[in-house]
C-alpha positions as CSV (number, residue, x, y, z in Angstrom):
1,X,-68.0,26.4,18.3
2,X,-68.7,23.7,15.8
3,X,-66.1,21.0,15.4
4,X,-65.9,20.1,11.7
5,X,-63.1,18.9,9.5
6,X,-62.0,19.0,5.9
7,X,-58.9,17.6,4.3
8,X,-55.6,19.1,5.5
9,X,-54.0,21.9,3.5
10,X,-50.3,22.5,2.7
11,X,-48.6,24.9,5.0
12,X,-50.4,23.7,8.2
13,X,-47.2,22.8,10.0
14,X,-45.5,26.1,9.5
15,X,-48.7,28.0,10.4
16,X,-49.1,26.1,13.6
17,X,-45.4,26.6,14.6
18,X,-45.9,30.4,14.0
19,X,-49.2,30.5,15.9
20,X,-47.5,28.8,18.9
21,X,-44.8,31.4,19.0
22,X,-47.0,34.6,18.9
23,X,-46.3,36.8,21.9
24,X,-48.0,40.0,20.8
25,X,-51.7,39.8,21.4
26,X,-54.2,42.7,21.9
27,X,-57.7,41.9,23.2
28,X,-60.9,43.6,22.1
29,X,-64.5,43.5,23.3
30,X,-66.9,40.7,22.3
31,X,-70.6,40.8,22.8
32,X,-70.9,37.0,23.1
33,X,-68.9,36.9,26.3
34,X,-65.7,35.6,24.7
35,X,-62.4,37.4,24.9
36,X,-60.8,37.9,21.5
37,X,-57.2,38.8,20.7
38,X,-55.5,39.8,17.4
39,X,-51.8,39.5,16.8
40,X,-50.3,43.1,16.7
41,X,-47.2,44.6,15.3
42,X,-44.3,44.5,17.8
43,X,-44.2,47.8,19.6
44,X,-47.6,48.9,18.1
45,X,-50.4,47.3,20.1
46,X,-53.2,49.1,18.2
47,X,-52.1,47.8,14.8
48,X,-52.8,44.2,13.7
49,X,-50.1,42.3,12.1
50,X,-51.3,41.1,8.6
51,X,-49.7,38.6,6.3
52,X,-49.7,38.6,2.5
53,X,-48.6,35.8,0.2
54,X,-47.4,35.8,-3.4
55,X,-49.8,32.9,-4.4
56,X,-52.8,34.7,-2.8
57,X,-52.8,38.1,-4.5
58,X,-55.6,40.3,-3.2
59,X,-56.0,38.7,0.2
60,X,-54.5,39.4,3.6
61,X,-54.3,37.0,6.6
62,X,-54.2,37.4,10.3
63,X,-54.3,35.3,13.5
64,X,-57.1,35.6,16.0
65,X,-57.1,34.1,19.5
66,X,-60.4,33.4,21.3
67,X,-61.0,32.5,24.9
68,X,-64.6,31.3,25.3
69,X,-66.8,31.5,28.4
70,X,-66.5,28.7,30.9
71,X,-69.7,26.9,30.0
72,X,-68.7,26.7,26.3
73,X,-65.2,25.5,27.2
74,X,-66.7,22.7,29.3
75,X,-68.9,21.6,26.5
76,X,-66.1,21.6,23.9
77,X,-63.9,19.8,26.4
78,X,-66.5,17.0,26.8
79,X,-67.0,16.8,23.0
80,X,-63.3,16.5,22.3
81,X,-62.8,13.7,24.8
82,X,-65.7,11.7,23.3
83,X,-65.3,12.4,19.6
84,X,-62.1,12.6,17.6
85,X,-61.9,15.5,15.3
86,X,-59.9,13.8,12.6
87,X,-61.1,10.7,10.9
88,X,-59.3,7.5,11.9
89,X,-58.1,8.9,15.2
90,X,-59.1,7.9,18.7
91,X,-60.6,10.3,21.2
92,X,-57.9,12.6,22.6
93,X,-56.3,11.5,25.9
94,X,-55.2,14.7,27.7
95,X,-54.9,13.4,31.2
96,X,-55.9,16.2,33.6
97,X,-55.6,19.0,30.9
98,X,-58.7,20.8,29.7
99,X,-59.5,22.7,26.6
100,X,-58.3,26.3,27.1
101,X,-58.4,28.5,23.9
102,X,-58.3,28.5,20.1
103,X,-56.2,30.3,17.6
104,X,-57.7,30.9,14.1
105,X,-56.0,31.7,10.8
106,X,-58.3,34.3,9.1
107,X,-58.4,35.1,5.4
108,X,-59.7,38.6,4.3
109,X,-60.9,39.8,1.0
110,X,-60.6,43.6,1.2
111,X,-62.5,44.2,-2.0
112,X,-65.6,42.1,-1.1
113,X,-65.1,42.9,2.6
114,X,-65.4,39.2,3.5
115,X,-63.5,37.2,6.1
116,X,-63.1,33.4,6.1
117,X,-61.7,31.1,8.8
118,X,-59.1,28.8,7.2
119,X,-57.7,26.8,10.1
120,X,-58.3,26.5,13.8
121,X,-55.8,25.3,16.3
122,X,-57.0,24.1,19.8
123,X,-54.8,24.4,22.9
124,X,-55.2,23.2,26.5
125,X,-55.4,25.3,29.6
126,X,-51.7,24.7,30.1
127,X,-50.8,25.8,26.5
128,X,-50.4,22.3,25.0
129,X,-51.4,21.9,21.4
130,X,-54.4,19.6,21.2
131,X,-55.7,19.4,17.7
132,X,-56.4,21.4,14.5
133,X,-59.2,21.4,12.0
134,X,-60.6,23.4,9.0
135,X,-64.1,24.7,9.7
136,X,-66.9,24.2,7.1
137,X,-68.3,27.8,7.6
138,X,-68.6,30.0,4.5
139,X,-67.1,33.5,4.2
140,X,-68.8,36.1,6.4
141,X,-69.0,39.9,6.6
142,X,-65.8,41.6,7.7
143,X,-67.9,43.9,9.9
144,X,-67.6,41.2,12.7
145,X,-64.1,42.5,13.2
146,X,-65.1,46.2,13.1
147,X,-63.2,46.9,16.4
148,X,-59.9,45.7,14.9
149,X,-58.1,48.7,13.3
150,X,-57.1,47.1,10.0
151,X,-56.9,50.4,8.1
152,X,-54.0,51.6,10.2
153,X,-51.9,48.8,8.9
154,X,-49.8,49.6,5.8
155,X,-50.3,46.3,4.2
156,X,-54.0,46.7,4.6
157,X,-53.9,50.1,3.0
158,X,-52.0,48.7,0.0
159,X,-54.5,45.9,-0.5
160,X,-57.4,48.4,-0.4
161,X,-56.0,49.8,-3.6
162,X,-58.0,47.0,-5.3
163,X,-61.1,48.8,-4.1
164,X,-59.8,52.2,-5.1
165,X,-59.3,51.1,-8.7
166,X,-62.5,49.2,-8.8
167,X,-60.8,45.8,-9.5
168,X,-63.3,43.1,-10.1
169,X,-60.9,40.2,-9.8
170,X,-57.2,39.3,-10.0
171,X,-56.6,37.3,-13.2
172,X,-53.9,34.8,-14.2
173,X,-52.0,36.1,-17.2
174,X,-52.6,33.1,-19.4
175,X,-56.3,33.8,-19.3
176,X,-55.7,37.3,-20.6
177,X,-53.6,35.9,-23.4
178,X,-56.0,33.1,-24.3
179,X,-59.2,35.1,-24.5
180,X,-58.8,38.9,-24.0
181,X,-62.4,39.4,-25.2
182,X,-63.7,37.8,-22.0
183,X,-62.4,40.8,-20.1
184,X,-63.4,43.6,-22.5
185,X,-64.7,46.6,-20.6
186,X,-63.9,44.9,-17.2
187,X,-61.3,46.2,-14.7
188,X,-59.0,43.5,-13.6
189,X,-55.5,43.1,-12.1
190,X,-52.7,40.8,-13.3
191,X,-49.0,40.3,-12.7
192,X,-47.0,41.2,-15.8
193,X,-43.4,41.5,-16.9
194,X,-42.4,44.5,-18.8
195,X,-40.7,43.9,-22.2
196,X,-40.4,47.1,-24.2
197,X,-42.0,50.4,-25.0
198,X,-43.9,50.5,-28.3
199,X,-44.7,54.3,-28.2
200,X,-44.8,57.1,-25.8
201,X,-47.8,55.7,-24.0
202,X,-47.9,52.0,-24.9
203,X,-45.7,49.0,-24.1
204,X,-45.7,45.2,-24.4
205,X,-45.8,43.0,-21.4
206,X,-45.6,39.2,-21.0
207,X,-46.2,36.4,-18.5
208,X,-42.5,35.7,-18.0
209,X,-42.5,32.4,-19.8
210,X,-41.0,31.8,-23.3
211,X,-41.2,28.5,-25.1
212,X,-42.1,27.1,-28.5
213,X,-45.8,27.4,-27.6
214,X,-45.4,31.1,-26.6
215,X,-48.7,33.0,-26.8
216,X,-49.0,36.7,-27.9
217,X,-47.7,39.4,-25.6
218,X,-50.1,41.8,-24.0
219,X,-50.2,45.3,-25.3
220,X,-51.0,48.0,-22.6
221,X,-51.9,51.4,-23.8
222,X,-52.6,54.8,-22.2
223,X,-49.5,54.6,-19.9
224,X,-48.6,57.9,-18.2
225,X,-45.9,59.6,-20.2
226,X,-42.4,59.2,-18.8
227,X,-43.3,56.1,-16.8
228,X,-40.2,54.1,-15.9
229,X,-40.0,50.3,-16.1
230,X,-37.0,48.1,-15.2
231,X,-36.1,45.9,-18.2
232,X,-33.6,43.7,-16.3
233,X,-33.6,40.4,-18.3
234,X,-31.7,38.5,-15.6
235,X,-33.9,39.3,-12.6
236,X,-37.2,40.7,-13.9
237,X,-39.7,42.0,-11.4
238,X,-43.4,41.3,-12.0
239,X,-45.8,44.2,-11.7
240,X,-49.3,43.9,-10.4
241,X,-51.1,46.1,-12.9
242,X,-54.7,47.2,-13.0
243,X,-56.1,47.0,-16.5
244,X,-59.3,47.5,-18.5
245,X,-59.9,45.0,-21.3
246,X,-60.0,46.5,-24.8
247,X,-60.1,43.4,-27.0
248,X,-57.2,43.0,-29.4
249,X,-54.8,45.2,-31.3
250,X,-52.2,44.6,-34.0
251,X,-48.9,43.4,-32.5
252,X,-46.2,40.8,-32.7
253,X,-45.5,37.5,-30.9
254,X,-42.2,36.4,-29.3
255,X,-40.7,35.6,-32.7
256,X,-41.7,38.8,-34.4
257,X,-44.7,37.5,-36.4
258,X,-47.6,39.9,-36.8
259,X,-50.6,38.9,-34.8
260,X,-53.7,40.2,-33.1
261,X,-52.3,40.9,-29.6
262,X,-54.5,41.1,-26.4
263,X,-55.0,44.8,-25.7
264,X,-55.6,46.4,-22.3
265,X,-55.8,50.0,-21.0
266,X,-53.6,50.9,-18.1
267,X,-55.4,52.0,-15.0
268,X,-52.8,51.8,-12.2
269,X,-50.2,49.7,-10.4
270,X,-50.9,48.1,-7.0
271,X,-48.1,48.7,-4.6
272,X,-47.0,45.4,-3.0
273,X,-44.0,46.6,-1.1
274,X,-44.1,45.7,2.6
């Protein structure tokens, strides 16, 4: 276990508080002698509990607990007493406590099948919080968690829709509006707000922001006939839509002026319901 540290990220405090309160752990085999546990859904020990966030579209997260072999725990215990993890801090004084286990916050990219450790929380053998840090390791193959039944989890199945549609990346709307030619013939996903139907199988969508510098709306064609969209102007709901870039097409901007609007072909909608 390498002790390395980067700058703290927002959300750490709430993540730690949640990790300390996890009661539902399921262990699985580990070839290196360590015992690993994943947080499971309450009442369903064989299904890992995954977390999704609005500002991290396309990724899922889960907590992993690891209990290392005794010789490794002794080494880490000695290192922590001699060397502070965080810059500017003195070596930790635990009294008679010893390092016991670690809980990691893991990020998963279902499309590329990569996992990445975002934060690690260290606890003593009597469950006291010791320290936290961000590892410097790069993303690694998801196959290391092959024994964890991710695919039985509903949220995981929803996220794998990115792979089903062949999504190359999730793109911010302003990039689509600024240079639609960059995504020509590429399959991407973006959060869009429905505005109005233009024909039986085409509609205009927008980013949800209107101001004096408003950019062209996005024209989406080849929609399935009879498809329903909620046009509620007071509480609009963004849709995570899979699109294929088609360049530009004749359209109008927010003020009704004729322009070359970004044009995308409809491929599908990613279901984000929990």
